[in-house]
N, C-alpha and C positions, 0 to 999 in steps of 0.2 A: 511576658504569659501570668495570670493571677495564678499561685499556689495554693493548695487547698491541705487542711494539717487533718488528721486524723491518725487515728491509735490502731495497732496493730493488736489482736485477742492474742495475745500469750497464754492466757491462763487454760481458755479450752486445749489447747495443742499440751503443755503442761499436765494435766489431765488423764490425757491419754498416752503418755510416755507415762506415767505413772503404772496406769492400768496395766497397758506394756509389758514394763517389768515384772508387776506381779502374778500375772497370768503366765508368763515366760516360765514363770519360775515353779508355778503350779503344772502347767500342763507337761512340762522337762520331766517334773518329778513323778507324776500319772505313768509317764512313758516309762520309766526309767521300771518301775511296781510291773507295768506290762512286760517291761523285757526281763525282769526278775521274775515272774510266773510260768515265763517256760524252762528255771532251771527249777525251781520249787513251788510245782505244780499244787500245791496246798497249804502253802503260805499265808494265803487267809481263808483257812480250809471252816465250812461251815457260816461263811459271810456275805450272804447271797447278792450283796451291792458292793462286795468286793470281789466281786469273781472276773477272770479275766474276759468273758466275752458282755459285761457291760463295763467293764473300766475302760477296753480298747477303744469303743466310738466317743467315750470321755477324755479320752485325751487327744483322740483326732482334731474333734473340735474344740479343746483347747489351745492346741496349738495354731489348728487355722484359723479361726474367728475369734479368738481372745487373743491371744500373742501377735499373732501375723494380722489380724484386722484390726488390734488395735495401734499398731505403728504404721499400719496405713491411713488411718486415721488422724494420724497425729503428722505426718509427714506431709497430708494433705492440706490441714488445713495451715499449716506453717508455712508452706511453698505456696498456695494457690493463693495466700492474701498479697504475699509479696511479687507474684509475676502480676498480680493484679491492680496493682498500688489502690487498694481496697481493705478496712476490715469486711469480715466476714456477713452478710446480709443483719444476719438476725441472730444476737447474742440467745436468743430464749429457741431458737433451734439448734443452734449448735451444739447447747447442756441436755436439750429434749435429744439428741441423735447420741450423746456420750451415757446420760443415764439409762435412757433406752439400752443402748446398748448391752451396759452390766448388768441391767437386768435379766438382757436375753442371757449372755451367760452363764448367771448363777442360776438359773431356771434348767436352763443345761446340764449343771454343775448336780442340779436336785432328780433331775426328770433318769435323766441317761443310766445313773447306777439304782434305780429303783425297776431298770427294766420298761421304761413309756418308750417306745422306741417302734421308727417305721422299718426298721431296717435298712434303708437305701444309703448304702455311702455317703458321707458327708454330708445327707439329708435327712439325718436320724429323728433330728425332732418330732412333736407332734403338733398334728395343727393348730393350736392356739398360738404356740410358739413360732410357729410359721408364719402367720398371720401377724405378729408384731414385729419378727423380722423385716417381711415387707412394708409396716410402715412406717418402723426408723429408717430403712433404706431410702422410703421414699423423702421422709425429712432430709436425710442427708441430702439427695440430689438436687433437691426445691432449692436448697441451703447454696449449693453451689452453682446450678445454674439461674440463681437471683444475683449471685454475689458479681458471676460473669456480668451481667448486664448491666449492674453499677459500677463494672468497674473504670479505673482511669487509663489504663492500655489497652492500646488497640487492638491489636495481632495477639492471640493465642498462640502460647509458646506451647512447645512439644507436648512436655509434661500434661498437659489440659488436654489435650486430645487423647492421650490413654486414661482422663480423671473419667472425661464424658464417658469413652465407652465401657469402661468399669464400671458404671452407674445404669449405664444403660440394660447393659447385656448380664446383668448379675440379677436386673430385675424379671427380666423375660426370664431367664435359667430358673431362677429360685420359684416364678408363679404358677410354669408349664410342669415342672418336676414334683412341684408339692397339691396339685390338683388331688384331691380324697375327700369320700365322704365319709366324714363323722361317724362312729356306732357310740361313743360316750365325751363326757369332756378331754381325756388324755388316749383317747383309740380312737385311729382311723382306717380305713383299706385306701389305697390306694387308686385311682379312676382308670389305670392303666392294668394290664394283665400279660403275664408272660414276657413273650419277647419283644411287647411295644412298651411294658415295661424299662424291661432290659434295657431298649433304644434308648427311652429319654432320658432315666438315669444317667447311663453313662456318658449321653450327650449332655449331660447337666456335670456330672461326674469330671468328665474328663477338662468341660469349659471353666466349672470351678477352678480350676488346677489353674487355668489360662486368664481367666477373668478375674480375679480374685488373689490369689498367690502368683501370677507375673503382671500381666497389664497395669497396677497399681504401681506396681513395682518398678517398671521398666522407664515409668512416669517419674521415679521417684530418684532412679537415679540421672535421669536427665537434668532434674533439679540439683541433689546434693553431688554428685562428682564434680560438677565441674567448678561449683562453687567454692566444694574441700580441698578442689586443687590448683582455684584460681586461673581456668583454662576455659576457653569458650567452647562446646561440644563440636567435636572433630568437622563433622557431614550433616547440616542443615536439609541439603535435597535426601542421605542418606535414612535419615528419620522418616521424613512423607514417604517412601520406600516402604523402611519398617513398620511404620505405624498401619497405611492399608491394608496390605499385603499379611501384614500377622491376623489382625482382626479378622478378614475375610478367609483366610486357609484357618484358623484355630477351629474355627465350629464346626466344619468340616471333622474333623479327628476323633470324634468320641468312640463309632465305631471300632478304631483297634483293640478297644477292650473286650472283645467280642468276636476275637479270630475263631474260627472253627465251633463255632458254639450254633444253636437255630435259629442265629437271624437270617437274613436270605443274603445271599451271595453278594447280589448288587450293592448291600448297602456296606458287607465289610469290605467288598475293594474301593468303594467310594474313601474309606477311611483310611483303608492303606496309602490312597494315591496323595488324598491331599494330606497326610502324616508327613511322605518323605519330601512332600512340596513346603512343609513347614521349618524345616532346616535350614532354609534361604535364608526367609526375614530374622529369623531366630539368633542365626547367626551374624546377621547382618545390621542389629542392634548391641549383640558382642564385642562386635568391633567396631563400634562405636562407642560406646563406652571405653574399653579399655583404647583406642586411639585417642583419645579426649587426654588421656595421660601425657600424650607427646610433651617431654620437655619438663614431664612433674615427676618423673620416677626417684630420684634425688629424696624428693618430699615424701616415698612412700615407704622410704628406711626408716623414716623417723616417724611416720604419724601414722598412729592406730586406726584414726578412722578411714583414712584411704587404705592400709593393708585391711579393714576389711572389708571396704567394697571392691579392691581388686579380684579377690578370695570369691565374695558373694557373684561378684559378674563371670569368671571362671565359674563356679558351681551353675550357672544359670546355662551357660555354654556346653559343659558338661554335660549339664540333662536334659538340655535343647539336641544334643548330638545324638543322645540314646534316645531320646523318644523317641523321632524317624525310625532308628534300628531297632528298636522294638516293636514297632509297626509294621514290620517286614516278618509275613506270612511264615517263612523257615525259621526266622530266631524268634521270635513271638511264640512257635510250635513248642520251644525247647523255652524259654521263658517267662509264660505266663502259668500262673497257679504256685511257682516257686518264690525262693526268698528273694530270687535275683531282683524282682519290683518293688521287695521291701527297700534292697540298697539304692533305687534309680529313683525312688518316693524320695527317702531321708536325703539323696544327693543337694537335690532340688532346696529340702527344706529346710537344711539344717547349713546350707551354704549359702544358697541362694536369697532366699528368704530370710533366716536367721542371722546370716552376718551381713546383711543389707539393714537389720532391723539395727544389731547392736553397732554400725554403723551411722545411723541416725541417733542414736539415743548421745553416742559419744560428741557426735557433734553437737546437738541442739540444748543439754543441760547448760554447759558451761556458756553458750550465749544466752541463753533466757532466764541463767542468776547473773549474769556479768561476772562469771571469775572463769577459773583457767580449772581445768582437772582437777583432780587432788592429786591421780598420780599416773604420768601416763606408763609408768614401768608396770603398775599394773594392770593395765590397759591389754599394753603389749600381751604382758601372759597370759589375762583372757582369751587373746587371739594366737598364742602358738598353744594353747591348751583346747581351745575347740579347735583351731584345726588336724591337731594330733588325734580330739575324741571324733571326726566325722570320717578318719582315714581308718580308725582302730576299728569304727563301727560300719564303713561302708565297704571295704575289703573282703571282710571274710562272710559277707550276705552274699557277696557277689560268687566266692567259695561255694557256698554253703548251695543259691539255685543253682551252679552248674552239677555242684553234687546233687541235688534232690533228679535233674532234668534226665542228667546221667541214669544213673540207680535205676529210673521210675521205666525206663525204655528198655533194659537190656534183657537180651534173649539168650536160652539156653539152646544148645544146637536138635535137642528135640521139642523148641517150641513152646517151652515154658519160660515163666520169667526167673529171672535170677533173684533177683529180690521177690517174692511173693509176696512177702508181709510190707508190710504198709512202714510196720513199726521199724523193720533196718536201716530206712531212709532217716527216721528221725534221730537214732541212737548216734548216727554217722556225725551227722552235723552238730550232736551238743555242742563242742568245741568251740563252734563260730556263735552259739546263741551268748556262748560265758564270753565271749570277745564284742560282740555287739553291747553286753550290759556294762563290759569295761570303757566301751569309746563313751557311749551315754552317760555313764561316771562324769570322766573326763569334761564333756561338753558339758554337761548340768552343773561341775566345778567352778568351769569359770565364769557360768551366769552369775553363779552365786559371787563372784570378785565383783564383777560390775556392780551389782548390788551395793558390796560395800562402798566400791568406789565413786559412786554415784551419792551415796548416804553421804557421804564424807564431803562430797565436791558439793552437794545443797547446803549441807551444815554451814561448812567453810567461808560461804557465798555469806552469811549474817541477812540475807533479806530476802523478800516474797519475787514473787513475776511479779513484776507490774507491765502493762500492756505496752507498747514498744510507739513511741510519736515516730509518725512518718509524713512526707510532703508530697504530693505529685498535682500536675494543671489536672484541670475538672478534660474529660473529653470530650473533643469540638465533631461534633456531627460530619458528615461526608454523605459523599452520594451512594447511594446502595448498588448503583451499578460498576464494574470492572472500570478502572478508569486507563489511559493508556501508558504500557508497560506493564501492567501490571500479571502476576500469573496469576491463572487460576487456584493455586494452594494459599498466596497470599490474599487473593481476597476472600478467600473460605476461611480465613484464620482472624478474619475480624467478623464473620455472618457465624456466631455459635449457634444460633439456631440454626442455621444450613447444615453447619457442619454435625452435631447431632444428628438430623434427620438421615443424614446420608450414612453415618456411620450404624444408624440403627438397621436402614435396612443392608449395609455390608453385612451384617452379620444375623441379620435373617432368613438370610437367602440360603445356607447351607441348613438349617435346621430345616427349613418347611420344606427342600429337595428330600430331605431326609424322613424325616417324621409322618406328614400327612401320606405317602403311600402307604408306609408300614400299618397305620392305622386304618386306613380307607379302604384300600385295597386287598379281596379278602387272601387271593389267593397267594399273599404272603404269608399266612400262617394258616398250613394245611392242616384242617381238623382229622382228629384221629373220634370213629362213633362209641371207638369203648372208655374212651375217656370222662370219667364220673364224676362230680364234683363229691367232695370230702364230705363225711358223713359226721353228725356234729360234734360228736368226741373228735375226731381228728383234726376239725375248723380247731376247737379249742388246744389241743396237743401244739397245732404250726403254732399256734398265738404265744405259747410257751416256749416252742424251739425259737420264734424272733424273740421274743422279752429275753432267752438268757443270750441271745446273741452266737448259737451254735452256727451261723452261718458265716460268720468270721473267720472261722479256722476250716469250716469242710463245706463243697463246694455239690453243687446239683447239677452239674453241666457234663454228663462224658462227652467228651471229643472223639468224632470218627476216625482215632490211632489204633493200629492193631494192640500197641502196649497198655492203651485207655481200658477197651472195650475184651482183654485178655484177662483184666486187672476185675474192672467194674460190669462188667454186661456188656448188652446192646446199646451203641451210640443213642445219645439222645433225640428225641426228635419236636418240634416245633408244636405241633399241638397237644403234646402231652404236658402245656404249661399253662393252657386258653381259661384255667381259670383260678390260679396264682394270683391272688392280689393279696401284697405284692412280690415279687418274681424275686427268686432265693439262692439264683447260680452261684454267688460267691465270687471269690476274687484271689483266695490264697488256700493252696492244701494244705495247713498246719497238721489234719486228720484228714483220712481217704475221702473220694468223694463218696457221698450217702444217696445219688439218684435211684442207684437200685438196689440198695439195701433192704428194702420190703420184703421179708419172709424167708431171708437170708441167716437169719437166728432166731432163738425165740425167745419168747416175751420174758424169759427168766434171765438169758443173757442180757439183756436191753436193761433191763431193773438190775442188773451186778454190775453192769458198765458203768449206771448213772449213780448207783451207789458208792463203790469202789473201783474206777478203769483201771487201775493196776491189778485189780483181782481174776480181769478178764484177758486184760493186754497187757502182759508187762513189760516194763521200760515203757507206758504212755506216759506223756506231758499231760495229758486231759485232768482237768482237778475235779472234786467228786462237786456232785448234783445231789445231794443230801435230802434239802428240805424241798427238792419234787417229790422225796418219799412221802415227811411228816405232812405240806403242806393241805389244806383240801380245795379242790377243785371248785374256783369261784363258777358256777352255771348261772348266776345269774342274767348276765348280756348273749348267754346263745343265740334264743332267736332274736334279736335284736341284731347280732351281727351275720345272723340268714338272712335275716332282712334286707338290708344293707349290699350283702352279697347276689342279694336277688335284683337288687334296683340294679348294679353294676352288671347283670345277666347271667349271673350264673344261676343255672335252673333247677331253683331249690321250689317245689311247689307250699301251698300255705298249707297243707296235711305233712308235710316236710315239716317244717315250721313248727307248726302245732306239736310233732307227738317228738320234737326234739329231745326233752327230757328223757321219756321214755326210750327214746333211742342210748342217749349217752348211758344211761343203768344197764341198758341190757349188753352194751357194746363194753363198757367196763366189767359187768359182772363174767361174762367171757373170757376176759383176761387174766382178772382175778381168781377165775379156777383154773386158767392154764399154770400162773404160778403158785397155787396151791399142790398143786401135782407135779411140780416138775423139782427133783429129787435136788438139784442144785440152787433153786431156790428155799427148800427147807435144810438145806446144810448151811445159809449164810446168813440174811435178815433173818427171816421168821423164825427161824432156831436160834437167834440173839435175844429178840423178844418172847420165845416160850422160856428163855431160860432165867430172866427177867421178871417170867411171873405173868406176863399178859397175853400168852397165847397166841391166837393166829389174829395179826391186823389187818383190821377187813380195807380193801386198797382201793376196790371197785370206785369211788368218790375221791381217792386222789389225784394226785398234779401228773404223778407218773405215769400214771395207767391210758392219761389221754397222752401223755407224750409218746409212747409204745404205740399205740393205738397209729397215730400219725407216723412213726418211720415205718411202723409195718405195714404201711401203706404205699412208700415211697417205692414208685418205680414198677407200679404190681399192673395197671390200665392197659399196660401191650404184653403179650406174653413174649418174652424172651428168655434163651438159658445165660443167667449171670455165674459167672465165674469166680472162684474162690478169691476175697480179700486182702 
């Protein structure tokens, strides 16, 4: 049989590995800064683009899409060529994939600190960047499928099944969740509103974790663990069951992020059922990975690559046991909105994704540079520092979560809340935040050790990465039909188009069943006649709320629990959110829920709270937002915003839009008058300015007034008695 010679493209793999290392350090460093802001809230005092609300989405995007994303591409580009016995179909597409992805990351690093955000978790980037993501992702997919079609290996190995499912599903998720109408070059509104937006977002949010952070890394596990251990995969049959059951079940589980909310009960219950079922395929994959190491455990003791991968797979198993557990309603009622969720997320991110990425880096760099790792001892030190960092990070967050849940729900014999002041719970868990920062520091130090080790490894090699010569026989044509004795899956493995189409249908079923009825059937979202659109000033204030990332710390969803109704007021109704593009329910309560905050405090209190939170709430860990007081409100796009909202179904009349400036001035002037006549305001900010010879500073056109207008509106559309917070 005639052999064909070709070269594997190692240069593209090296580029992605370098990007992985660089952005890993950046993402983790920003994460440490965010953790320190819980301890020193005014550490970046007065610098708007370094505030917590703007840095937090930068951290999550940097870790997910820059660090983990680049590691994913590096592993796929390396393994795909060797599994298919061919070079990538197009060097040009490979490089467009690389440079396009890095430009997207840079765009995120610029826009998110500027406050240019959609506010949707893991999908904060604005519409031009969303389009760029879709285009670059398609380039990646085309290159992968083209390479598969020109392969020299007939059957597609299990890793490739996961790569294909990743490409298809992420494309579907990203496109449908990012449907938005632009207002300007960097401002848009989601086409979905309220409950519908929440369902689509968490259909995306949960499955971004599933199909960006999990399925591609399972594919990498199926390639790199057997390679590093020099053992075959434990069970081919188990891998088949693992793959198909996982991609079918995962897509249904998104609603478990919205239990006890205004989402229809049927959708919540579907999310619970399929989340619990997810445990079986997830653990099937973990077992398949760990049992692959049978007979190689002596090597685990000495090989840092296998050490990282074993802990990564174990972390995957822990996270995928905890996920279904958290989806149970009685457990979710305790854990949701607490730091338990932060612990859960970071066990997955730090152990599963982080350690798998580190293992791949330590495996690939010596092979690409044809040398030995500079120091196995340093790699082992990195492993132990990272492992200790995960433990010191996660365990205190679990304790913090249990503490929060317990304190929020305790009642006195007379029916009042034991801890009526939300800040009492914050004060109680501050030691846990210190421990988290220490754990994160250890993990970051380990990453710096990796950087040092890799730099010296590359220097010691004394050579550049060269494309690798390989040879394989050409693939001969065979019948398209199943041959005698050929299993249906064996046949499917040599039919990549059919495999991809079947995977696409499999992942679409759950999304169609959940999302279409929620959008199309009006009875799922009962309307409330008293709910009216936001005034122009309130709309501008809401955009400031989004810009500053207030929803990362405050929820706007009161669940129907006695403790929450007593603390915050009447539980939230689906019809209250019909004009919310996007929804702002939040997923974490670092501060109290704000859905019934309107009218609870006077305008001066809100002003002082933004100017200096500690002056109104002793012990608060909220940073100052003093630029809201000094910055003029940009009203130039208000009419355009209202026009876009009207296109989306918000009942703004032509007269409302024409009178927007007049309306904003009138409402702003009224808030300014309220501030003028309030002695608390006069005793603080205004007096400071008067003593400086400035007299009363006009406030009606400042950003703070718009934000106050929005906060005073929240929860006032239905008449309820609100409890003290």
